[in-house]
C-alpha positions, 0 to 999 in steps of 0.5 A: 172764159165766156164772151160778153154778149152784145145786145141783139140790136135792130128794128126789123120784124125779125129782130123784134120777134127774136127778142121775145122768142129768146125768152120763150126758148130759154124756158125749156130744153127744146132743141133749136136749129138755126138756119142762115148764112155765115155771119148772120148772128146765129151764135149771138142768138144762141148766147142770148138763149143761154144767158136768158135761161141762166138768168131766169133760173137764178142759176150760178153763172160759174157752173152754167156753161155755153159749150161750143163745138165748131164742126168746121174747125174741129177735127173728127176726133176733137168733135167726138171727144167734145161730145164725151166731155159734154156727157160727163159734164151733165152727169155731174149736174152742171147746167149746160147749153151745147152749141154745135155750129156748122152741123151739116159738116158732121161725118157719119161717126160724128153724127153717131156720137151726137145721137148717142149723147142725146139718147143717154140724156133721154134715158137718164132724164138729164137736162141740157139745151142743144142749139145747132146751126147750119147754113142751108136746110138739111132736108136734102142731106137727110133725103140723100142719106148723108145726114141721119134722119133720126138725128135731124128729128132730134135737133129740129124741134124748133127751126128758125130761119135767120135772114141775111143782113141785106134782107133786114136793112132796118137792123144795119144802123142800130147794129153798127151804132151798138158796136160803135158804142161798144168799141168806143168804151173799150178803146177810149177813142172819141168816136160818137157817130156815123156821117150821113154818107157812111150811113147811106153807104152801109144801107146800100152795101150788099153785106155778103159777110152779113153782121160779121162784115159790118162789125169788121167795117166798124172796127176798121173805122176805129183804126183808120178814122179820125174821131169823132165821126166815122165817114164812108171812106173809113168803112173800107168798102171796095171802090167801084163795087155796085150797091144793090140795084145799081147793076140794073140801072143801065138796063134799057137806057138809050132804047135798049132791051127793057125786058125782065129777063135782061134785067135779071141776067144783068144782076145775076152776071154782076152778082156771080162775078162778085161771089167768084171774085170774093172766093178767088174764082174758086168755082166750088167755093162760089157754088157753096156760097150761092147754094147751087151745084158747081156744074150750074155755076159753070153753066151760068158762067157760059150763059152769061159770058163770064170770064176771069180777066 
């Protein structure tokens, strides 16, 4: 059963642009590649494109499918079998949006099966929408031969970068409020608003997990809080975790070094410690989150004197 789509809330320029862009993308079958960190709402954007396309075409929802393939959780055999299923579905004339998440993890055989599906679609003049997501741009994988250049060109007709939540703070409160209303209606609990302290905490929190982390924080508040107001403590932020900007506040105090390098190093040290901690001090996982090589993580740990206590 297809999940209900929550409105794409927000006041940032990205949110406003996306509201109109979704309508444009739903009017054609151009492939869309969404690039952004985990939890930024890429799946939600894809669902909106699909729903808008179904609505504008006046199509029957019961025969219009949002077919999802999660390349991280599916086995290679499951992914290839899913592509074959999609091929059969479109041959029978079913309206389809194919959503492929974490496409950067596709193996060579998966890429070949995906490309074969697309070529069959073109050869038979079949119509369906392809929307893929990646956490990092694919150019490096393409240039190194890890990812098929032909497949990449087919998937990247329209490329959209989805910024992390911490870079669009105007969206934080609207998104939180939209889920507060949704959970209140669903649960019947009498939560109606966030306290000023809760709002301030949300605006300064780093949001490593982006929108997914925000949704989880609101859900937690419904479990531990007392209606009608959600307070800062209800959100469950880790005590003692510095908000963005707090890390470098002490730089240069009491006559200390105020150079830009000192401030940058202070922030880098605190941020890298946070990412390592969130990933159990697994350097490979931390490197993936940071978007750098593991060897560079080790180098930074040495340079910034980072040790696991």
